[in-house]
C-alpha positions in Angstrom: -0.2 0.1 0.0 2.8 2.3 0.4 3.6 2.4 -3.3 0.1 3.3 -4.2 0.4 6.2 -1.5 3.2 7.3 -2.9 2.4 7.2 -6.8 -0.8 9.1 -5.8 1.4 11.7 -3.7 3.6 12.4 -6.7 0.6 12.4 -9.0 -1.3 14.9 -7.1 1.8 16.8 -6.8 2.1 17.0 -10.4 -1.7 18.4 -10.7 -0.8 21.0 -7.8 2.3 22.4 -9.5 0.2 22.7 -13.0 -2.7 24.4 -11.4 -0.5 27.0 -9.4 1.6 27.5 -12.2 -1.1 28.3 -14.5 -2.7 31.8 -14.8 -6.0 32.7 -13.9 -8.0 32.2 -16.7 -11.8 32.8 -17.5 -13.7 29.6 -16.6 -15.4 29.9 -20.2 -12.2 30.3 -22.0 -10.7 27.7 -24.4 -7.3 27.5 -22.2 -9.3 27.0 -19.3 -11.2 23.8 -21.0 -8.2 22.7 -22.4 -6.7 22.5 -18.5 -10.0 20.8 -17.5 -9.7 18.1 -19.8 -5.9 17.3 -19.0 -6.9 17.5 -15.4 -9.5 15.0 -16.0 -7.5 12.5 -17.9 -4.8 12.6 -15.2 -7.5 11.7 -12.4 -8.3 8.7 -14.8 -5.0 7.6 -15.2 -4.5 7.9 -11.3 -7.2 5.5 -10.7 -6.2 2.9 -13.4 -3.0 3.0 -11.4 -4.0 2.5 -8.1 -6.8 -0.4 -9.4 -3.4 -2.2 -10.5 -1.8 -1.5 -7.5 -4.6 -2.9 -5.5 -4.9 -6.0 -7.4 -1.3 -6.9 -7.2 -1.5 -6.8 -3.7 -4.4 -8.9 -3.2 -2.9 -11.1 -5.4 0.3 -11.7 -2.7 -2.1 -11.3 0.6 -0.9 -14.5 2.7 2.3 -14.6 1.6 5.0 -14.5 4.7 6.9 -11.8 4.5 10.2 -12.4 2.7 8.8 -14.7 0.4 8.4 -14.9 -3.2 4.9 -15.5 -4.7 5.0 -17.3 -7.9 2.1 -16.4 -10.5 1.3 -19.1 -12.6 -0.3 -18.3 -16.0 -3.9 -19.0 -16.0 -3.7 -21.8 -18.2 -2.3 -23.9 -15.6 -3.9 -23.0 -12.5 -5.9 -26.4 -11.2 -2.3 -28.5 -12.0 -1.2 -30.8 -9.7 2.2 -32.4 -8.8 2.9 -35.3 -6.6 5.6 -37.9 -5.9 7.0 -40.3 -3.5 10.0 -42.7 -3.0 9.2 -46.5 -1.9 12.4 -48.4 -0.8 12.6 -51.6 1.1 15.0 -54.2 2.4 14.0 -57.5 2.1 15.7 -60.5 4.1 14.8 -64.4 3.0 15.3 -66.9 5.6 16.0 -69.4 3.4 19.1 -67.6 2.2 19.1 -68.7 -1.5 22.2 -68.5 -3.2 21.2 -66.4 -6.3 19.9 -64.0 -3.5 16.5 -64.2 -5.7 12.8 -64.7 -4.1 11.3 -67.6 -5.9 7.4 -66.9 -7.0 7.7 -63.1 -6.0 6.8 -60.5 -8.8 7.8 -57.3 -7.2 9.9 -58.3 -4.0 12.2 -60.3 -6.2 15.4 -59.4 -4.5 16.8 -61.0 -1.2 19.1 -59.8 1.4 19.5 -56.4 0.0 18.0 -52.7 -0.2 15.7 -52.3 -3.6 14.6 -48.8 -5.0 11.0 -50.2 -5.7 9.3 -46.9 -6.9 10.2 -43.1 -7.5 7.0 -41.7 -8.7 6.4 -38.6 -10.2 2.6 -37.4 -11.1 1.9 -34.1 -12.7 -2.3 -33.9 -13.0 -4.9 -31.4 -14.1 -8.3 -33.0 -12.9 -11.5 -32.3 -14.3 -14.8 -30.7 -12.9 -17.8 -28.9 -14.6 -16.0 -25.4 -14.3 -13.0 -26.8 -16.2 -13.8 -29.9 -18.2 -10.5 -30.7 -19.8 -7.6 -32.3 -18.0 -4.9 -34.5 -18.1 -2.8 -36.8 -15.9 1.1 -38.0 -16.6 2.6 -40.2 -14.1 6.0 -41.6 -14.5 7.9 -44.5 -12.1 11.7 -45.6 -11.9 12.8 -48.3 -10.3 12.3 -52.2 -9.9 8.7 -51.9 -10.2 8.9 -50.3 -13.4 10.6 -53.4 -14.6 7.6 -55.3 -14.2 4.8 -53.4 -15.1 6.8 -52.3 -18.2 4.7 -52.5 -21.1 5.6 -55.3 -23.5 5.8 -53.5 -26.5 6.3 -49.7 -27.0 6.2 -47.5 -23.8 9.6 -46.1 -22.8 11.8 -49.4 -23.8 12.1 -52.7 -22.8 10.6 -54.3 -19.8 14.2 -54.8 -18.2 13.9 -51.0 -18.1 13.6 -49.2 -14.7 11.8 -46.5 -16.3 8.0 -46.6 -17.3 5.1 -44.3 -18.0 2.7 -46.0 -15.9 -0.4 -43.5 -16.9 -0.2 -40.9 -19.6 -3.8 -39.6 -20.5 -6.2 -36.9 -21.8 -9.4 -36.2 -20.0 -12.8 -34.4 -21.0 -15.8 -34.4 -18.6 -18.6 -34.1 -21.1 -21.8 -32.1 -20.1 -23.9 -35.2 -20.7 -26.0 -35.9 -17.6 -24.4 -36.3 -14.2 -20.8 -35.9 -16.4 -19.5 -38.4 -18.9 -15.5 -39.1 -18.2 -14.0 -39.8 -21.5 -10.4 -40.7 -21.4 -7.7 -41.3 -23.9 -4.2 -42.6 -23.7 -2.5 -45.3 -21.0 -4.2 -46.2 -17.9 -3.7 -48.8 -14.8 -5.8 -51.6 -15.2 -9.3 -51.8 -13.0 -8.9 -55.3 -12.2 -7.7 -56.7 -8.8 -7.8 -55.7 -5.5 -4.2 -54.1 -5.2 -2.6 -51.5 -7.2 0.9 -51.0 -8.5 1.9 -48.6 -5.7 2.9 -50.9 -2.8 2.1 -47.8 -0.1 -1.4 -48.0 -0.9 -1.9 -51.6 -0.3 -1.7 -53.9 2.6 1.6 -55.5 1.9 4.5 -54.4 0.2 4.5 -57.8 -1.4 1.6 -58.2 -3.8 -0.5 -61.4 -4.0 -0.2 -64.3 -6.7 -3.2 -62.9 -8.2 -2.3 -59.5 -8.7 1.3 -60.3 -9.9 0.5 -63.5 -12.3 -3.4 -63.3 -12.8 -4.0 -60.1 -14.2 -2.6 -57.3 -16.5 -1.2 -54.0 -15.2 -1.5 -51.0 -17.9 -3.9 -50.6 -21.1 -3.4 -48.4 -23.8 -6.9 -47.0 -25.7 -10.2 -45.1 -24.6 -12.5 -45.3 -21.7 -16.1 -43.8 -20.7 -17.1 -43.4 -16.9 -20.5 -42.5 -16.2 -22.1 -42.0 -12.7 -25.5 -43.1 -12.7 -26.0 -42.1 -9.0 -24.0 -41.9 -5.9 -23.9 -45.2 -5.4 -23.5 -46.9 -9.0 -21.0 -46.1 -11.9 -20.0 -47.9 -15.0 -17.0 -47.9 -17.0 -16.7 -48.8 -21.0 -13.4 -48.9 -22.3 -11.5 -50.6 -25.8 -7.8 -51.0 -25.6 -4.7 -52.8 -27.3 -4.6 -55.4 -24.7 -2.5 -56.7 -21.8 0.3 -54.4 -21.0 0.7 -53.6 -24.5 1.2 -49.7 -26.1 1.7 -51.0 -29.8 -0.8 -53.9 -30.5 0.4 -57.1 -31.7 -2.2 -57.8 -33.7 -6.0 -56.1 -35.4 -8.1 -57.1 -32.6 -8.9 -54.8 -29.7 -9.7 -55.5 -26.4 -13.0 -54.6 -24.6 -13.3 -54.1 -20.7 -16.5 -53.4 -18.9 -16.8 -52.5 -15.0 -19.4 -51.8 -12.5 -18.8 -50.2 -9.3 -21.7 -50.4 -6.4 -21.7 -49.0 -2.8 -24.9 -50.2 -1.8 -24.8 -49.1 1.5 -21.9 -47.0 3.8 -18.8 -49.0 4.1 -19.5 -51.6 1.6 -18.1 -51.6 -1.8 -18.7 -54.2 -4.8 -16.6 -54.2 -8.3 -16.8 -56.2 -11.4 -14.8 -56.2 -13.9 -14.7 -58.1 -17.2 -12.3 -58.1 -20.0 -12.3 -60.2 -23.2 -10.0 -60.2 -26.7 -7.6 -61.9 -28.5 -4.7 -61.4 -26.8 -2.1 -63.4 -28.8 0.3 -61.9 -31.2 -0.8 -62.3 -34.6 -3.7 -64.1 -34.1 -6.9 -62.2 -34.2 -9.2 -65.1 -33.1 -8.0 -66.6 -29.8 -10.3 -65.2 -27.2 -9.2 -64.5 -23.8 -11.5 -63.4 -20.8 -10.8 -62.5 -17.6 -13.7 -61.5 -15.0 -12.4 -60.1 -11.5 -14.9 -59.5 -8.5 -13.8 -57.2 -5.5 -15.7 -57.2 -2.4 -14.6 -54.1 0.2 -15.9 -53.9 3.1 -15.0 -51.5 5.9 -16.5 -52.4 9.3 -15.6 -49.5 11.4 -14.8 -45.7 10.7 -11.1 -45.8 10.9 -10.3 -49.0 9.3 -9.8 -49.4 5.6 
């Protein structure tokens, strides 16, 4: 506010000097009219300047003294950035000579430290006021070797870097909001997820590791019919594929119901030709997950 008072004082001083230096003129003389117009213009400029200073001070309100305030371009407002580091030490009581845990998918290394997942996610969520968004989720570490796409992606499955998710999103103004996504997504199958921090155990189950896909590249449409029921329909290149290996596509269907508080039922069905260069051999997968939260503080 000190700057605005200083600028105001300077401009008023200029006006005062101009008035004191001017000769006494008849009110209706041409020179008097010119002076009145110039004073009016200066008042208008002064008002504009004060408005700009007020907006600048309001935008930095709440900032601590001495801290810089970063103003993002208007097109970047609403973008979220997050990440985490997941590292573990695993010890196998059987002490295998190869230091490899048998029948494990993620926690494969014994008697040593592992950088499982260093993840960076950048996302712009969608809502009715901002219907266009996106999400990118990069992962680095041994988990990336497991979920890495068989074809395409950032490299072969032995690389410790992978684009787990990357899609654009549009919330169409249809009914309760039709959520449309195109790109690469995590699977809807399974009771567990890729990030070990969001599971009960860091070592995933046999079903999650061996029975279901991890990611899909294609198109999804999700619609919430009510607060208790939503459905998703998708078409993708297949299981863990960025580049398709045949001409057929895989279809996925998902229904999520929460009939009562604390109970969730999810059913996912997927079918499609999953063998390379074979468009006819269909693979079917159905997955049913029942989640029950018996008490409020237990998830």
